C-alpha positions in Angstrom: -14.4 -4.4 -7.4 -12.1 -6.5 -4.7 -10.1 -4.0 -2.5 -7.2 -4.7 -0.7 -6.0 -2.3 2.5 -2.2 -2.7 3.5 -1.9 -1.0 6.8 2.1 -0.4 7.9 2.0 2.1 11.0 3.4 0.5 14.4 1.0 2.8 16.2 -2.3 0.8 15.8 -5.4 2.8 16.4 -3.4 5.7 17.2 -2.0 6.0 13.8 -3.0 8.7 11.3 -2.3 6.6 8.1 -4.8 4.2 10.1 -7.6 6.8 10.3 -6.9 7.8 7.1 -7.4 4.2 5.5 -10.5 3.6 8.0 -11.7 6.6 6.0 -11.5 5.4 3.0 -13.2 1.8 4.0 -16.2 3.6 5.2 -16.3 5.8 1.6 -16.1 2.8 0.0 -18.8 0.7 2.1 -21.0 3.9 1.9 -20.7 3.5 -1.7 -21.2 -0.3 -1.8 -22.0 -1.7 1.5 -21.5 -5.4 -0.2 -17.7 -4.5 -1.1 -15.3 -6.9 -1.1 -12.4 -5.4 1.4 -9.7 -7.4 2.4 -6.9 -5.4 5.3 -3.7 -6.7 6.2 -1.9 -5.3 8.9 1.8 -5.5 8.6 2.4 -3.0 11.4 0.6 -5.7 14.0 1.8 -8.9 12.3 4.9 -7.1 10.3 7.0 -9.1 7.3 9.9 -11.3 8.4 13.2 -9.3 7.7 14.4 -9.9 3.8 17.5 -11.6 4.6 19.6 -14.6 2.8 17.7 -17.1 3.5 14.4 -15.3 2.3 16.5 -14.9 -1.1 17.5 -18.4 -0.8 14.3 -19.9 -1.0 12.7 -17.8 -3.3 16.0 -18.5 -5.8 15.7 -22.5 -5.2 13.8 -24.5 -7.3 10.2 -25.9 -6.3 11.4 -29.2 -6.1 14.8 -28.3 -4.2 13.5 -26.9 -1.5 13.4 -27.5 2.0 10.7 -27.7 4.2 11.6 -24.0 5.9 11.8 -22.6 2.4 8.8 -23.7 1.2 7.2 -22.2 4.5 8.8 -18.7 3.1 8.0 -19.1 -0.5 4.4 -19.5 0.6 4.2 -16.5 2.8 5.4 -14.6 -0.5 2.5 -16.3 -2.8 0.2 -15.4 -0.4 1.0 -11.6 -0.5 1.7 -12.1 -4.1 -1.8 -13.4 -4.3 -3.7 -11.1 -2.5 -2.2 -8.4 -4.4 -2.9 -9.8 -8.1 -6.6 -10.6 -7.0 -7.5 -7.2 -6.0 -9.0 -4.5 -8.0 -8.2 -1.5 -5.5 -5.1 -1.4 -3.1 -4.5 0.9 -0.5 -1.4 1.4 0.8 -1.2 3.1 4.5 1.9 4.3 5.1 3.3 6.2 7.8 6.7 8.6 6.8 9.4 7.3 9.6 12.9 9.4 9.5 12.2 10.7 6.2 10.8 7.5 4.1 8.7 4.2 4.8 8.7 2.1 7.4 10.9 -0.9 7.7 8.4 -3.6 7.9 6.8 -2.1 4.4 9.9 -2.1 2.9 9.9 -5.9 3.9 6.5 -6.4 2.6 7.8 -5.2 -0.6 10.9 -7.0 -1.1 8.5 -10.2 -0.7 6.3 -9.0 -3.4 9.5 -8.0 -6.0 9.8 -11.1 -7.9 11.3 -11.7 -11.4 9.1 -13.8 -13.3 6.3 -13.3 -11.3 5.5 -9.9 -10.4 8.1 -8.2 -13.2 10.0 -9.5 -15.7 12.8 -8.3 -18.3 12.2 -7.9 -21.7 14.6 -9.4 -24.6 15.8 -5.9 -24.6 16.6 -6.0 -21.1 13.9 -3.6 -20.2 11.6 -4.4 -16.7 8.2 -4.6 -17.2 5.9 -5.1 -14.1 3.5 -8.0 -14.3 1.0 -6.5 -11.6 -1.5 -4.3 -14.0 -4.7 -2.4 -14.1 -4.9 -1.7 -10.3 -6.2 1.3 -8.8 -3.7 2.4 -6.3 -4.0 5.0 -3.6 -1.1 5.7 -1.1 -2.0 6.6 2.1 0.7 9.0 3.9 1.2 11.1 7.4 3.5 12.6 8.4 4.9 15.1 11.5 6.1 18.1 9.4 5.4 19.4 5.9 7.2 17.9 3.2 5.1 17.3 0.0 6.5 18.6 -3.4 9.3 19.4 -1.6 13.0 17.5 -1.9 12.2 16.5 1.9 9.8 14.3 0.6 12.0 11.2 -0.4 9.1 8.6 0.6 6.8 9.8 -2.8 9.5 9.2 -5.7 10.6 5.9 -4.1 7.2 4.6 -3.7 6.0 5.5 -7.2 9.2 4.3 -8.7 8.7 1.0 -6.8 5.5 0.4 -7.9 5.7 1.3 -11.3 8.5 -1.2 -11.4 6.1 -4.0 -10.3 3.5 -2.6 -12.6 1.4 -0.5 -10.8 1.0 2.8 -12.7 -2.6 4.5 -11.9 -1.3 5.6 -8.1 -2.7 8.5 -6.1 -0.6 9.8 -3.3 -3.1 11.4 -0.7 -0.9 13.0 2.3 -1.7 13.8 5.9 0.7 16.6 6.9 1.7 18.9 10.2 0.7 15.4 12.7 3.4 16.7 15.0 2.9 20.5 14.7 0.6 20.8 17.2 -3.3 20.0 17.3 -4.7 22.3 15.0 -2.4 21.6 12.3 -3.0 17.7 12.8 -6.6 18.2 12.9 -6.3 20.6 9.8 -4.0 17.7 7.8 -6.4 15.0 8.5 -9.4 17.4 7.6 -8.1 18.1 4.0 -6.1 14.1 3.8 -10.0 13.2 4.0 -11.7 15.8 1.9 -9.5 14.6 -0.7 -10.3 11.0 -0.5 -13.7 11.9 -0.8 -13.0 14.0 -3.9 -11.6 10.9 -5.6 -14.6 8.3 -4.3 -17.5 10.4 -4.7 -20.5 8.8 -3.4 -23.8 8.6 -5.0 -26.6 10.5 -3.6 -29.8 8.7 -3.4 -31.7 8.9 -6.8 -34.2 11.4 -7.1 -38.0 10.1 -7.8 -39.6 10.8 -11.1 -42.4 12.9 -10.8 
């Protein structure tokens, strides 16, 4: 099983969402030391802002693209290929001002391509083409909002990922990161326990008598 991990925090190693991703990666490696894992850190190396030039490049026929447009499309193609090749996808997403980071929104904008990651049926119904993926969304926020109207990130991401075809999505939240050391440690511990339960590691086989 190939695992793709997308980090999106601007805080590097100080990121709580990255801590959760690191824990999940360690869990996967513990279960299978030879596991294929690819990590892309769009917090450290942001995806360019999705602007008019980007949209123009994606909608221009391949044979008519300029060299600059080809470069733009190649990045999008690379991001889409990573997604399609993965069996398990892990999105580590901090909550900034009640929603996802701008760099993660740009990443999603580069993925959402008609005829590539989604299409419209003859009835005009959207159909996601990124199918049969196991998806984990690891979030971290300063306060506590899970399950309340203040959690605007979860419903948006659930809808957006489903639009692209990813319906097997599990959210794991570390909350209370800005509510003091005790609350932060408790929030991270609970999130790690949830990851452990979702990715159990088999113990050593018992020897036959």
